[in-house]
C-alpha positions in Angstrom: 0.8 -10.2 4.5 -1.6 -13.1 4.2 -4.0 -11.4 6.6 -4.3 -8.2 4.5 -7.1 -7.4 2.1 -6.3 -6.8 -1.5 -7.0 -3.1 -0.9 -4.6 -3.0 2.0 -1.9 -4.7 -0.2 -2.6 -2.1 -2.8 -2.1 0.7 -0.2 1.3 -0.8 0.7 2.4 -0.9 -3.0 1.3 2.7 -3.5 3.1 3.9 -0.4 6.2 2.0 -1.5 6.1 3.7 -4.9 5.8 7.3 -3.6 8.0 9.4 -1.5 6.3 9.9 1.9 2.9 10.4 0.4 0.0 12.0 2.2 -3.4 10.5 2.3 -4.9 12.4 -0.6 -1.9 11.5 -2.9 -2.5 7.8 -2.0 -6.2 8.3 -2.6 -5.5 9.8 -6.1 -3.2 6.9 -7.1 -5.8 4.3 -6.1 -8.6 6.1 -7.8 -6.7 6.1 -11.0 -6.0 2.4 -10.7 -9.5 1.4 -9.5 -11.2 3.9 -11.9 -13.6 4.8 -9.1 -13.8 7.1 -6.1 -12.1 5.9 -2.9 -14.0 7.3 0.1 -12.2 8.6 3.2 -14.1 6.1 5.2 -12.4 3.3 3.4 -9.0 4.9 3.0 -8.1 6.1 6.4 -9.3 3.1 8.5 -7.2 0.8 6.2 -4.2 3.0 6.5 -4.6 2.9 10.3 -4.8 -0.9 10.2 -1.4 -0.9 8.3 0.0 1.4 11.0 -1.3 -0.8 13.8 0.2 -3.9 12.1 3.6 -2.2 12.0 3.8 -2.2 8.2 3.4 1.6 7.7 4.6 4.5 9.8 2.4 7.6 10.0 4.2 10.9 10.2 3.0 14.5 10.3 3.6 17.0 7.5 1.6 19.7 9.2 -1.2 19.9 11.8 -3.7 18.7 9.2 -1.7 16.4 7.0 -0.1 13.0 7.7 2.5 11.3 5.6 3.0 7.6 5.3 6.1 5.5 4.8 6.8 1.8 4.8 8.5 0.4 7.8 11.3 -2.1 7.5 8.8 -4.9 8.2 6.5 -3.4 5.5 9.3 -3.6 2.9 10.1 -7.2 4.0 6.5 -8.2 3.6 6.3 -6.8 0.1 9.5 -8.6 -0.9 8.1 -11.8 0.6 4.9 -11.4 -1.3 6.7 -10.8 -4.6 8.8 -13.8 -4.1 5.7 -15.9 -3.3 4.0 -14.5 -6.4 7.0 -15.3 -8.6 6.7 -19.0 -7.6 3.4 -19.0 -9.5 3.7 -16.4 -12.1 6.5 -16.1 -14.6 6.0 -12.8 -16.4 8.8 -13.6 -18.8 7.2 -16.9 -20.0 5.8 -16.9 -23.4 2.0 -17.4 -23.6 0.5 -19.9 -26.0 
């Protein structure tokens, strides 16, 4: 996951948290988080990159709508990233 942008990592996390979301559902979640509009020209090429890397699988809900799910590799990459983060960040530690 080291070669992904922060936006691509955020896409993975959103896809992991939703049940086979379509592009607009992913877009809505990210717009809420970023508090700004996510343009299609940013969203879909990044989703395609995740598909090309084997982290996300693209399915078809209907002729116009695709769904996205994490692959086994995508789930492993998220788990590895969270383990790596936990080496540096202890969310249970008291702050001074």
